C-alpha positions, 0 to 999 in steps of 0.5 A: 500500500505504501509503495507508489509507481511512476514519480510525478513532479507537480506541474502547471495546472494545464499539464497532464499526468503523462508529462509528470508524476510524483511520490504523492500519486493517487493510490487507485491510479498507482494500482492500475496495470501499466498499460492501462495507466499509460492509456488514461494518463493523457486524459488526466489533468494535474491540478492543485487542490485549494483549501475550502475549494468546492469540487462538486455542488449539490444538485449540479452535474458531476463534470469532473472526477478527481484523484487526489495525490495528497490532502483530503476532501469531505463529501457532505450531506447538505440540509435545507437550513444550510447545515452540512454533515460529513459522510465520507473523507477522501484522500489519495486512497480514493476518488472524488465523484464515484457516483459517476461510476453508476450514473454517468455524471448526473446531478449528485445530492451531495457536496464535496469540499477540499479540507486539506490542500495538495499540490497534486490532484488528477482531474478527468472529465466525466465524459472521458471517465464514463468512456473508460468505465464502458471498456469494462476492463481493469479501470472499470473493475477497479473503480467499480470496486472502489464505488462499492467500498465507498458506499460501505464507508458511507454506511459505516459513517452513518451508523457511527453518527447515529450510535457512537459518542461525539468523543469517539467520532472525533477520535475517528475523524482525527485518525482518518485526517492524519492518515490522509495528510500523513503528518501529526499536525494540521489546521482544524477549527472548532467550527469546522469540526462541529459542522463535520460531526453534526454537533454544536461548538460548545460540545466540540469544545468539551470533547476536544478538551477531554482528548487534550487532558488525556494527552492524546492531542494538543489544540492551539489557535486552530491547529491540532497535533496528534500526540498519542496515536495509539491512545486515540485509536483506543478512544475511537470506535470500531468504525475507524478500522472497519471503514479504513479496511474497506477502502485500503482493501480495494487497492491491495486486491488490485495490486495483488492481481496486477 
């Protein structure tokens, strides 16, 4: 899982994946057979992901799919009053816009927002993506398995939000964020956490304080540091390991069969 292929140097936004590669390469793309990757590389535009950038808006057609090379994005359910709750966290283990696997880019009810920046993200037009899926080859099989795993991930998150405590859910989210940014500290506001967890800011303040007093994290001026990863895993629920296994299993299986 940690090994990647074909290094890329972050290029200007108009360059293609055929022209440049990086060690932050998306793991789904890295799991493709060489000949398949070489065929789709000219279809992949390399762009940066900017913090708070909205990649997909609810109710609008999905015109591009995205394969992050780092950072992560949040898939959000948007309520009528404007409140949002996160249902999936997507980094370089996955793809943004997986609904296009089954609906060809039709309007999606969810939104997707960048929560951690990355210099490299691979963007493909939905038309090109649907054409590749239609080949019914290795690309379509891999992305079909990923779409199924992502559905399981969303179902696990839904169950987690319903039955587990805010403390457990915050610990789970912090672990997933750390996995994707691949460092111990990253920016995080209480307002954002409240939105992601569907909790109030006072509740988040209390829960974050509990984790900090337990010496699992430190939080100062909108920046959080994971101090005790093992302890944070113990504070989380089983949903962290279950959801992570669903997504990492997709690329592990593909690499084994390659």
